[in-house]
N, C-alpha and C positions, 0 to 999 in steps of 0.2 A: 504494498500500501504507498510505502513511503516512497518509489519507486514513481508512483505514479505523481505524487504530490512535486518531485524534482521535474518531470519533465512537462507539469502546469508550470512550474517558475521558468523552465528554459525557456519554451515557447515562449512566454508573457515577453520574457526579455530579449528573444530575436525571434521575430516572427516566422513560423513553418518548419522550425529546429524540433521543437516534440515529435513533429512527423517523421522529420529524418533520422530522429535515432531509433524510431520506432519501425523503418524502412518501408516508409511510405512517401518515396519519394515527389512522385508527382503531385501529391496532395501538399505535400513543403513546396516545392517550390512555386505552385499557383499561388499559393497561401504569402510566399513572400515576396513576388513578384507583386500582388497584387497588393498589399500595404505600402510599399514602397511605388507603386502607381499610385493612392490615393495621398502619400504623404508630398510628393512628388508634385502636384497637381495643385496641392493645397500650398508647396509654396511658390509656386510659378501664379498662381492668384493672388500670391501676396493675403494669405492665410495668417492667422498668429495663433500663439498658443495659449486658453486661459492661463490668469494666474488665482494667486486667492489672496491678494490686497485688498479692493473691497470685499469681504468678506457677506457673500449670499449664496443660498442655498443651489440656485441654478449656475454659477460661477464654479461653485464645490463640485457641482457633478460635471461642466465644461472640462474642470481639472484633470480631475479621474480619467473622462476620458481620453483626454492627451495624455497621460502617464499612461496609458494602456500602449502607448506605441512600443515601451520598453526601453531597448538603448538607443534608436533612434531616436526619441524623444530626448534624451539625453545629451547626445549628439547635436542635433538640431540647436538646443538649448546653450549648447558651450559654442558654436560656431557663430551665436547671434543673428540667427533667421528665424526666430520665434515672436517676433514683433509684427511685421505686417505692414501694411500702410491702409490707416483705416479711408483712405481718400480714395481710392482705390474700385475700381467700378466691381470686380471684383473677390472683396474685401472676406465677405460674409461668406460666399460660397467657398473660398480657401479656408476660411475658419471651420468652417463644415465637413470639407472630406479629412480637416486632418483629426477634429474629432472623432469623423466616422472611420477614420484608419484604426485609432487606439481602442474601441467599441470595438470593432469586427475582431482586432487581434485578442483581446477577451474571450470571443467567441471561438476563437481558433484554440486558444490555448487549452478551453474548455473541453471541444474533441477531442483533442490531441491527451489529457486526462481520464475522458474517460475510454476512449482506444487503448492506454495505458491498462485501466481498469480491467477491460475485458467488456467494456458496456456494448462499444461497437464495433465497427468492423475498419 
């Protein structure tokens, strides 16, 4: 059972890796490319990551959604591409893509967890 939790954590940290460890290479590749595509489109559309400065429940949910991007969240924050440009016409779309990538990665990690527990194929 501990292996399933480790696979969940690794899959959250790097999208698709939980499937790679379980020899589900096609699924892992599709998931990794999908998350990277959503994040890249969000950055190109000049979206931003949510922060916790103005504490509000919806901002906290946005932050948790962004945190779902795992290592990519920390990398994007580190290089400073997380601020976006609110004047851009596509700002809100880009922000939504970035949150969606994180939320989708949570579902991918849960799928890897279920496979590791033997609940799914």
